[in-house]
N, CA, C and O atoms as CSV, one atom per row, in Angstrom:
chain,resi,resn,atom,element,x,y,z
A,1,UNK,N,N,72.779,91.354,8.878
A,1,UNK,CA,C,72.319,91.374,10.242
A,1,UNK,C,C,73.248,90.476,11.070
A,1,UNK,O,O,73.533,89.342,10.685
A,2,UNK,N,N,73.706,90.985,12.185
A,2,UNK,CA,C,74.620,90.201,13.009
A,2,UNK,C,C,73.859,89.108,13.761
A,2,UNK,O,O,72.633,89.142,13.864
A,3,UNK,N,N,74.603,88.153,14.274
A,3,UNK,CA,C,73.996,87.024,14.981
A,3,UNK,C,C,73.335,87.503,16.264
A,3,UNK,O,O,72.248,87.041,16.609
A,4,UNK,N,N,73.970,88.414,16.968
A,4,UNK,CA,C,73.400,88.915,18.226
A,4,UNK,C,C,72.122,89.706,17.973
A,4,UNK,O,O,71.155,89.579,18.723
A,5,UNK,N,N,72.114,90.511,16.934
A,5,UNK,CA,C,70.918,91.283,16.621
A,5,UNK,C,C,69.779,90.358,16.210
A,5,UNK,O,O,68.628,90.588,16.581
A,6,UNK,N,N,70.090,89.322,15.452
A,6,UNK,CA,C,69.062,88.357,15.058
A,6,UNK,C,C,68.516,87.614,16.269
A,6,UNK,O,O,67.313,87.369,16.352
A,7,UNK,N,N,69.383,87.254,17.206
A,7,UNK,CA,C,68.934,86.571,18.420
A,7,UNK,C,C,68.056,87.483,19.269
A,7,UNK,O,O,67.057,87.034,19.832
A,8,UNK,N,N,68.420,88.751,19.365
A,8,UNK,CA,C,67.615,89.696,20.130
A,8,UNK,C,C,66.254,89.927,19.463
A,8,UNK,O,O,65.227,89.963,20.140
A,9,UNK,N,N,66.251,90.082,18.138
A,9,UNK,CA,C,64.998,90.282,17.418
A,9,UNK,C,C,64.113,89.047,17.527
A,9,UNK,O,O,62.896,89.169,17.668
A,10,UNK,N,N,64.707,87.871,17.463
A,10,UNK,CA,C,63.941,86.635,17.611
A,10,UNK,C,C,63.268,86.583,18.970
A,10,UNK,O,O,62.081,86.270,19.064
A,11,UNK,N,N,64.002,86.882,20.010
A,11,UNK,CA,C,63.433,86.876,21.356
A,11,UNK,C,C,62.338,87.921,21.492
A,11,UNK,O,O,61.301,87.658,22.102
A,12,UNK,N,N,62.556,89.097,20.935
A,12,UNK,CA,C,61.561,90.160,20.990
A,12,UNK,C,C,60.266,89.726,20.304
A,12,UNK,O,O,59.182,89.912,20.857
A,13,UNK,N,N,60.370,89.149,19.105
A,13,UNK,CA,C,59.172,88.712,18.389
A,13,UNK,C,C,58.474,87.562,19.116
A,13,UNK,O,O,57.245,87.535,19.184
A,14,UNK,N,N,59.235,86.617,19.657
A,14,UNK,CA,C,58.626,85.489,20.364
A,14,UNK,C,C,57.871,85.953,21.609
A,14,UNK,O,O,56.751,85.505,21.859
A,15,UNK,N,N,58.470,86.836,22.381
A,15,UNK,CA,C,57.823,87.317,23.599
A,15,UNK,C,C,56.600,88.164,23.263
A,15,UNK,O,O,55.551,88.014,23.889
A,16,UNK,N,N,56.728,89.048,22.283
A,16,UNK,CA,C,55.597,89.885,21.889
A,16,UNK,C,C,54.446,89.034,21.372
A,16,UNK,O,O,53.289,89.268,21.721
A,17,UNK,N,N,54.763,88.051,20.544
A,17,UNK,CA,C,53.724,87.168,20.024
A,17,UNK,C,C,53.031,86.384,21.119
A,17,UNK,O,O,51.810,86.233,21.101
A,18,UNK,N,N,53.805,85.883,22.075
A,18,UNK,CA,C,53.206,85.134,23.180
A,18,UNK,C,C,52.315,86.033,24.032
A,18,UNK,O,O,51.251,85.608,24.483
A,19,UNK,N,N,52.741,87.258,24.250
A,19,UNK,CA,C,51.912,88.189,25.024
A,19,UNK,C,C,50.620,88.538,24.291
A,19,UNK,O,O,49.565,88.640,24.917
A,20,UNK,N,N,50.689,88.722,22.978
A,20,UNK,CA,C,49.488,89.047,22.214
A,20,UNK,C,C,48.506,87.890,22.180
A,20,UNK,O,O,47.305,88.093,22.359
A,21,UNK,N,N,48.994,86.688,21.955
A,21,UNK,CA,C,48.106,85.520,21.950
A,21,UNK,C,C,47.529,85.304,23.347
A,21,UNK,O,O,46.342,85.010,23.491
A,22,UNK,N,N,48.353,85.447,24.362
A,22,UNK,CA,C,47.871,85.307,25.731
A,22,UNK,C,C,46.838,86.348,26.089
A,22,UNK,O,O,45.864,86.042,26.776
A,23,UNK,N,N,47.031,87.580,25.634
A,23,UNK,CA,C,46.056,88.636,25.894
A,23,UNK,C,C,44.739,88.357,25.177
A,23,UNK,O,O,43.667,88.612,25.726
A,24,UNK,N,N,44.812,87.839,23.965
A,24,UNK,CA,C,43.587,87.503,23.231
A,24,UNK,C,C,42.821,86.397,23.945
A,24,UNK,O,O,41.598,86.467,24.067
A,25,UNK,N,N,43.529,85.381,24.416
A,25,UNK,CA,C,42.866,84.297,25.151
A,25,UNK,C,C,42.321,84.784,26.496
A,25,UNK,O,O,41.218,84.412,26.895
A,26,UNK,N,N,43.085,85.600,27.175
A,26,UNK,CA,C,42.646,86.098,28.474
A,26,UNK,C,C,41.387,86.963,28.341
A,26,UNK,O,O,40.429,86.808,29.098
A,27,UNK,N,N,41.409,87.869,27.369
A,27,UNK,CA,C,40.265,88.771,27.205
A,27,UNK,C,C,39.017,88.079,26.698
A,27,UNK,O,O,37.906,88.497,27.024
A,28,UNK,N,N,39.176,87.029,25.904
A,28,UNK,CA,C,37.995,86.386,25.333
A,28,UNK,C,C,37.520,85.185,26.143
A,28,UNK,O,O,36.313,84.997,26.298
A,29,UNK,N,N,38.428,84.369,26.662
A,29,UNK,CA,C,38.024,83.141,27.348
A,29,UNK,C,C,37.952,83.341,28.865
A,29,UNK,O,O,36.961,82.959,29.489
A,30,UNK,N,N,38.979,83.929,29.458
A,30,UNK,CA,C,39.053,83.996,30.919
A,30,UNK,C,C,38.110,85.053,31.480
A,30,UNK,O,O,37.283,84.749,32.339
A,31,UNK,N,N,38.227,86.287,31.005
A,31,UNK,CA,C,37.411,87.364,31.573
A,31,UNK,C,C,36.140,87.628,30.783
A,31,UNK,O,O,35.265,88.348,31.263
A,32,UNK,N,N,36.015,87.076,29.607
A,32,UNK,CA,C,34.828,87.244,28.747
A,32,UNK,C,C,34.511,88.712,28.494
A,32,UNK,O,O,33.345,89.105,28.489
A,33,UNK,N,N,35.537,89.517,28.286
A,33,UNK,CA,C,35.329,90.915,27.951
A,33,UNK,C,C,34.800,91.059,26.530
A,33,UNK,O,O,34.044,91.984,26.234
A,34,UNK,N,N,35.193,90.153,25.664
A,34,UNK,CA,C,34.714,90.134,24.286
A,34,UNK,C,C,34.686,88.693,23.825
A,34,UNK,O,O,35.323,87.825,24.423
A,35,UNK,N,N,33.943,88.442,22.754
A,35,UNK,CA,C,33.797,87.058,22.293
A,35,UNK,C,C,35.072,86.581,21.596
A,35,UNK,O,O,35.938,87.376,21.232
A,36,UNK,N,N,35.162,85.271,21.422
A,36,UNK,CA,C,36.347,84.668,20.820
A,36,UNK,C,C,36.511,85.109,19.370
A,36,UNK,O,O,37.635,85.238,18.884
A,37,UNK,N,N,35.410,85.339,18.686
A,37,UNK,CA,C,35.475,85.721,17.269
A,37,UNK,C,C,35.394,87.223,17.043
A,37,UNK,O,O,35.255,87.666,15.903
A,38,UNK,N,N,35.476,88.013,18.104
A,38,UNK,CA,C,35.429,89.463,17.941
A,38,UNK,C,C,36.698,89.944,17.245
A,38,UNK,O,O,37.741,89.295,17.323
A,39,UNK,N,N,36.604,91.085,16.565
A,39,UNK,CA,C,37.794,91.602,15.869
A,39,UNK,C,C,38.985,91.847,16.811
A,39,UNK,O,O,40.132,91.675,16.401
A,40,UNK,N,N,38.733,92.238,18.044
A,40,UNK,CA,C,39.834,92.495,18.983
A,40,UNK,C,C,40.605,91.209,19.274
A,40,UNK,O,O,41.836,91.205,19.258
A,41,UNK,N,N,39.894,90.133,19.537
A,41,UNK,CA,C,40.557,88.866,19.849
A,41,UNK,C,C,41.240,88.282,18.618
A,41,UNK,O,O,42.368,87.797,18.703
A,42,UNK,N,N,40.565,88.327,17.485
A,42,UNK,CA,C,41.130,87.751,16.264
A,42,UNK,C,C,42.363,88.533,15.821
A,42,UNK,O,O,43.366,87.934,15.436
A,43,UNK,N,N,42.301,89.858,15.871
A,43,UNK,CA,C,43.444,90.678,15.455
A,43,UNK,C,C,44.651,90.425,16.359
A,43,UNK,O,O,45.771,90.279,15.868
A,44,UNK,N,N,44.431,90.371,17.673
A,44,UNK,CA,C,45.538,90.105,18.601
A,44,UNK,C,C,46.128,88.720,18.361
A,44,UNK,O,O,47.347,88.546,18.368
A,45,UNK,N,N,45.269,87.750,18.150
A,45,UNK,CA,C,45.760,86.386,17.937
A,45,UNK,C,C,46.532,86.273,16.631
A,45,UNK,O,O,47.576,85.623,16.587
A,46,UNK,N,N,46.033,86.896,15.567
A,46,UNK,CA,C,46.708,86.811,14.265
A,46,UNK,C,C,48.055,87.531,14.312
A,46,UNK,O,O,49.056,86.998,13.835
A,47,UNK,N,N,48.087,88.720,14.875
A,47,UNK,CA,C,49.357,89.456,14.980
A,47,UNK,C,C,50.323,88.696,15.883
A,47,UNK,O,O,51.524,88.667,15.613
A,48,UNK,N,N,49.824,88.088,16.939
A,48,UNK,CA,C,50.672,87.290,17.819
A,48,UNK,C,C,51.263,86.089,17.118
A,48,UNK,O,O,52.442,85.787,17.300
A,49,UNK,N,N,50.462,85.394,16.314
A,49,UNK,CA,C,50.968,84.229,15.581
A,49,UNK,C,C,51.998,84.663,14.545
A,49,UNK,O,O,52.992,83.967,14.335
A,50,UNK,N,N,51.774,85.802,13.896
A,50,UNK,CA,C,52.748,86.314,12.920
A,50,UNK,C,C,54.063,86.666,13.630
A,50,UNK,O,O,55.142,86.383,13.110
A,51,UNK,N,N,53.975,87.274,14.801
A,51,UNK,CA,C,55.194,87.597,15.559
A,51,UNK,C,C,55.930,86.331,15.978
A,51,UNK,O,O,57.159,86.282,15.918
A,52,UNK,N,N,55.197,85.313,16.399
A,52,UNK,CA,C,55.832,84.054,16.779
A,52,UNK,C,C,56.507,83.412,15.573
A,52,UNK,O,O,57.611,82.880,15.691
A,53,UNK,N,N,55.855,83.458,14.415
A,53,UNK,CA,C,56.458,82.894,13.205
A,53,UNK,C,C,57.732,83.643,12.828
A,53,UNK,O,O,58.725,83.022,12.448
A,54,UNK,N,N,57.715,84.974,12.931
A,54,UNK,CA,C,58.923,85.763,12.652
A,54,UNK,C,C,60.026,85.438,13.667
A,54,UNK,O,O,61.201,85.350,13.309
A,55,UNK,N,N,59.643,85.263,14.914
A,55,UNK,CA,C,60.624,84.928,15.940
A,55,UNK,C,C,61.299,83.598,15.671
A,55,UNK,O,O,62.511,83.467,15.845
A,56,UNK,N,N,60.512,82.597,15.241
A,56,UNK,CA,C,61.110,81.303,14.912
A,56,UNK,C,C,61.926,81.376,13.629
A,56,UNK,O,O,62.901,80.640,13.475
A,57,UNK,N,N,61.550,82.237,12.724
A,57,UNK,CA,C,62.310,82.398,11.475
A,57,UNK,C,C,63.686,83.001,11.756
A,57,UNK,O,O,64.670,82.627,11.118
A,58,UNK,N,N,63.755,83.922,12.697
A,58,UNK,CA,C,65.019,84.589,13.021
A,58,UNK,C,C,65.824,83.856,14.090
A,58,UNK,O,O,66.931,84.276,14.427
A,59,UNK,N,N,65.284,82.777,14.619
A,59,UNK,CA,C,65.939,82.067,15.723
A,59,UNK,C,C,67.333,81.601,15.315
A,59,UNK,O,O,67.531,81.042,14.236
A,60,UNK,N,N,68.294,81.848,16.208
A,60,UNK,CA,C,69.691,81.500,15.979
A,60,UNK,C,C,70.041,80.309,16.857
A,60,UNK,O,O,69.733,80.319,18.048
A,61,UNK,N,N,70.674,79.289,16.304
A,61,UNK,CA,C,71.090,78.164,17.147
A,61,UNK,C,C,72.093,78.622,18.204
A,61,UNK,O,O,72.947,79.463,17.921
A,62,UNK,N,N,71.999,78.082,19.408
A,62,UNK,CA,C,72.920,78.515,20.479
A,62,UNK,C,C,74.386,78.287,20.139
A,62,UNK,O,O,75.248,79.030,20.610
A,63,UNK,N,N,74.684,77.285,19.336
A,63,UNK,CA,C,76.080,77.032,18.994
A,63,UNK,C,C,76.661,78.181,18.167
A,63,UNK,O,O,77.829,78.533,18.333
A,64,UNK,N,N,75.860,78.762,17.286
A,64,UNK,CA,C,76.343,79.905,16.503
A,64,UNK,C,C,76.500,81.128,17.384
A,64,UNK,O,O,77.474,81.869,17.254
A,65,UNK,N,N,75.548,81.348,18.279
A,65,UNK,CA,C,75.598,82.530,19.134
A,65,UNK,C,C,76.778,82.448,20.097
A,65,UNK,O,O,77.417,83.461,20.379
A,66,UNK,N,N,77.071,81.254,20.603
A,66,UNK,CA,C,78.174,81.089,21.544
A,66,UNK,C,C,79.526,81.194,20.853
A,66,UNK,O,O,80.522,81.511,21.503
A,67,UNK,N,N,79.584,80.936,19.560
A,67,UNK,CA,C,80.849,80.971,18.839
A,67,UNK,C,C,81.295,82.386,18.495
A,67,UNK,O,O,82.433,82.577,18.067
A,68,UNK,N,N,80.428,83.384,18.670
A,68,UNK,CA,C,80.774,84.756,18.338
A,68,UNK,C,C,81.696,85.306,19.419
A,68,UNK,O,O,81.352,85.242,20.599
A,69,UNK,N,N,82.870,85.849,19.049
A,69,UNK,CA,C,83.768,86.404,20.066
A,69,UNK,C,C,83.155,87.646,20.697
A,69,UNK,O,O,82.439,88.401,20.040
A,70,UNK,N,N,83.439,87.845,21.957
A,70,UNK,CA,C,82.884,89.005,22.638
A,70,UNK,C,C,83.633,90.261,22.223
A,70,UNK,O,O,84.678,90.186,21.577
A,71,UNK,N,N,83.100,91.400,22.595
A,71,UNK,CA,C,83.715,92.676,22.233
A,71,UNK,C,C,85.024,92.895,22.993
A,71,UNK,O,O,85.864,93.684,22.559
A,72,UNK,N,N,85.204,92.209,24.116
A,72,UNK,CA,C,86.418,92.386,24.909
A,72,UNK,C,C,87.579,91.545,24.419
A,72,UNK,O,O,88.703,91.721,24.888
A,73,UNK,N,N,87.336,90.635,23.487
A,73,UNK,CA,C,88.433,89.804,23.003
A,73,UNK,C,C,89.336,90.617,22.087
A,73,UNK,O,O,88.947,91.675,21.592
A,74,UNK,N,N,90.518,90.123,21.873
A,74,UNK,CA,C,91.459,90.831,21.007
A,74,UNK,C,C,92.510,91.526,21.819
A,74,UNK,O,O,93.082,90.935,22.735
A,75,UNK,N,N,92.780,92.785,21.499
A,75,UNK,CA,C,93.863,93.506,22.153
A,75,UNK,C,C,93.534,93.845,23.599
A,75,UNK,O,O,94.438,93.876,24.434
A,76,UNK,N,N,92.297,94.093,23.917
A,76,UNK,CA,C,91.972,94.470,25.287
A,76,UNK,C,C,92.088,93.296,26.243
A,76,UNK,O,O,92.345,93.506,27.429
A,77,UNK,N,N,91.905,92.047,25.764
A,77,UNK,CA,C,92.040,90.901,26.658
A,77,UNK,C,C,93.501,90.697,27.066
A,77,UNK,O,O,93.770,90.294,28.197
A,78,UNK,N,N,94.441,90.966,26.170
A,78,UNK,CA,C,95.846,90.826,26.541
A,78,UNK,C,C,96.256,91.921,27.515
A,78,UNK,O,O,97.121,91.696,28.361
A,79,UNK,N,N,95.655,93.096,27.414
A,79,UNK,CA,C,95.949,94.168,28.342
A,79,UNK,C,C,95.409,93.853,29.729
A,79,UNK,O,O,96.054,94.176,30.726
A,80,UNK,N,N,94.225,93.222,29.812
A,80,UNK,CA,C,93.639,92.933,31.112
A,80,UNK,C,C,94.419,91.853,31.844
A,80,UNK,O,O,94.379,91.799,33.073
A,81,UNK,N,N,95.126,90.993,31.121
A,81,UNK,CA,C,95.936,89.967,31.764
A,81,UNK,C,C,97.197,90.572,32.389
A,81,UNK,O,O,97.730,90.030,33.357
A,82,UNK,N,N,97.664,91.670,31.848
A,82,UNK,CA,C,98.904,92.271,32.320
A,82,UNK,C,C,98.710,93.175,33.527
A,82,UNK,O,O,99.681,93.439,34.237
A,83,UNK,N,N,97.504,93.661,33.792
A,83,UNK,CA,C,97.325,94.631,34.860
A,83,UNK,C,C,97.263,94.004,36.249
A,83,UNK,O,O,97.271,94.734,37.240
A,84,UNK,N,N,97.202,92.677,36.355
A,84,UNK,CA,C,97.249,92.005,37.640
A,84,UNK,C,C,95.914,91.924,38.355
A,84,UNK,O,O,95.847,91.366,39.450
A,85,UNK,N,N,94.865,92.453,37.783
A,85,UNK,CA,C,93.548,92.369,38.418
A,85,UNK,C,C,93.019,90.942,38.290
A,85,UNK,O,O,93.213,90.301,37.257
A,86,UNK,N,N,92.353,90.440,39.329
A,86,UNK,CA,C,91.847,89.067,39.244
A,86,UNK,C,C,90.748,88.954,38.199
A,86,UNK,O,O,89.938,89.865,38.027
A,87,UNK,N,N,90.733,87.823,37.503
A,87,UNK,CA,C,89.714,87.572,36.505
A,87,UNK,C,C,88.400,87.173,37.160
A,87,UNK,O,O,88.318,87.111,38.387
A,88,UNK,N,N,87.385,86.905,36.373
A,88,UNK,CA,C,86.080,86.581,36.944
A,88,UNK,C,C,86.067,85.251,37.691
A,88,UNK,O,O,85.180,85.027,38.515
A,89,UNK,N,N,87.031,84.356,37.426
A,89,UNK,CA,C,87.034,83.060,38.095
A,89,UNK,C,C,88.001,83.022,39.274
A,89,UNK,O,O,88.014,82.044,40.022
A,90,UNK,N,N,88.801,84.052,39.452
A,90,UNK,CA,C,89.756,84.076,40.547
A,90,UNK,C,C,89.115,84.672,41.797
A,90,UNK,O,O,88.243,85.536,41.708
A,91,UNK,N,N,89.556,84.205,42.959
A,91,UNK,CA,C,89.035,84.688,44.222
A,91,UNK,C,C,89.835,85.895,44.678
A,91,UNK,O,O,91.066,85.865,44.678
A,92,UNK,N,N,89.145,86.948,45.064
A,92,UNK,CA,C,89.786,88.151,45.590
A,92,UNK,C,C,89.398,88.297,47.058
A,92,UNK,O,O,88.261,88.664,47.355
A,93,UNK,N,N,90.315,88.018,47.983
A,93,UNK,CA,C,89.957,88.071,49.407
A,93,UNK,C,C,89.578,89.474,49.888
A,93,UNK,O,O,88.858,89.604,50.878
A,94,UNK,N,N,90.044,90.517,49.212
A,94,UNK,CA,C,89.705,91.874,49.630
A,94,UNK,C,C,88.236,92.196,49.371
A,94,UNK,O,O,87.670,93.061,50.040
A,95,UNK,N,N,87.612,91.518,48.414
A,95,UNK,CA,C,86.212,91.763,48.088
A,95,UNK,C,C,85.263,90.940,48.956
A,95,UNK,O,O,84.048,91.126,48.880
A,96,UNK,N,N,85.785,90.051,49.765
A,96,UNK,CA,C,84.959,89.171,50.584
A,96,UNK,C,C,84.533,89.867,51.879
A,96,UNK,O,O,85.317,90.618,52.460
A,97,UNK,N,N,83.315,89.629,52.331
A,97,UNK,CA,C,82.874,90.214,53.602
A,97,UNK,C,C,83.369,89.436,54.812
A,97,UNK,O,O,83.177,89.877,55.946
A,98,UNK,N,N,84.008,88.280,54.592
A,98,UNK,CA,C,84.478,87.449,55.699
A,98,UNK,C,C,85.886,87.850,56.120
A,98,UNK,O,O,86.700,88.273,55.299
A,99,UNK,N,N,86.157,87.708,57.420
A,99,UNK,CA,C,87.499,88.000,57.930
A,99,UNK,C,C,88.378,86.761,57.785
A,99,UNK,O,O,87.904,85.693,57.397
A,100,UNK,N,N,89.663,86.916,58.100
A,100,UNK,CA,C,90.595,85.791,57.997
A,100,UNK,C,C,90.216,84.654,58.939
A,100,UNK,O,O,90.345,83.481,58.587
A,101,UNK,N,N,89.745,85.006,60.146
A,101,UNK,CA,C,89.347,83.969,61.098
A,101,UNK,C,C,88.150,83.173,60.581
A,101,UNK,O,O,88.087,81.955,60.744
A,102,UNK,N,N,87.218,83.862,59.968
A,102,UNK,CA,C,86.036,83.176,59.435
A,102,UNK,C,C,86.419,82.258,58.276
A,102,UNK,O,O,85.842,81.182,58.118
A,103,UNK,N,N,87.402,82.685,57.458
A,103,UNK,CA,C,87.894,81.828,56.374
A,103,UNK,C,C,88.513,80.559,56.922
A,103,UNK,O,O,88.259,79.463,56.422
A,104,UNK,N,N,89.328,80.718,57.956
A,104,UNK,CA,C,89.966,79.542,58.557
A,104,UNK,C,C,88.923,78.581,59.124
A,104,UNK,O,O,89.053,77.364,58.988
A,105,UNK,N,N,87.886,79.133,59.760
A,105,UNK,CA,C,86.827,78.303,60.313
A,105,UNK,C,C,86.073,77.577,59.195
A,105,UNK,O,O,85.731,76.404,59.346
A,106,UNK,N,N,85.812,78.255,58.084
A,106,UNK,CA,C,85.133,77.614,56.949
A,106,UNK,C,C,86.003,76.530,56.326
A,106,UNK,O,O,85.506,75.469,55.951
A,107,UNK,N,N,87.289,76.795,56.216
A,107,UNK,CA,C,88.199,75.780,55.670
A,107,UNK,C,C,88.246,74.556,56.575
A,107,UNK,O,O,88.283,73.426,56.088
A,108,UNK,N,N,88.244,74.772,57.901
A,108,UNK,CA,C,88.246,73.646,58.835
A,108,UNK,C,C,86.929,72.866,58.744
A,108,UNK,O,O,86.928,71.643,58.886
A,109,UNK,N,N,85.817,73.554,58.510
A,109,UNK,CA,C,84.524,72.871,58.358
A,109,UNK,C,C,84.487,72.045,57.085
A,109,UNK,O,O,83.879,70.975,57.062
A,110,UNK,N,N,85.132,72.525,56.021
A,110,UNK,CA,C,85.150,71.794,54.759
A,110,UNK,C,C,85.939,70.496,54.856
A,110,UNK,O,O,85.619,69.514,54.185
A,111,UNK,N,N,86.972,70.495,55.694
A,111,UNK,CA,C,87.814,69.311,55.820
A,111,UNK,C,C,87.223,68.408,56.812
A,111,UNK,O,O,87.773,67.339,57.079
């Protein structure tokens, strides 16, 4: 199982478990649709706790997840550097809604 798939499955189980436990508490305590010990509340709570336990079991440390190279790394990253398109951190004035005069005014305000 890849690190990304494990991280996604962990998040899925954690969210599902939290929703199930929350639904059991909401239905039994808040709205009193059924009692706390009814099979509906107990089943939702137990399945929710099992999902939360699975989510914590599959949890991936952020350092491992961040260390995985992206799909764009490798040969395609060297190609993207050669085409002259600005990277995600570079400013592209053609994509800006401001005119040249507005840029000059903003630069003067910054100084």
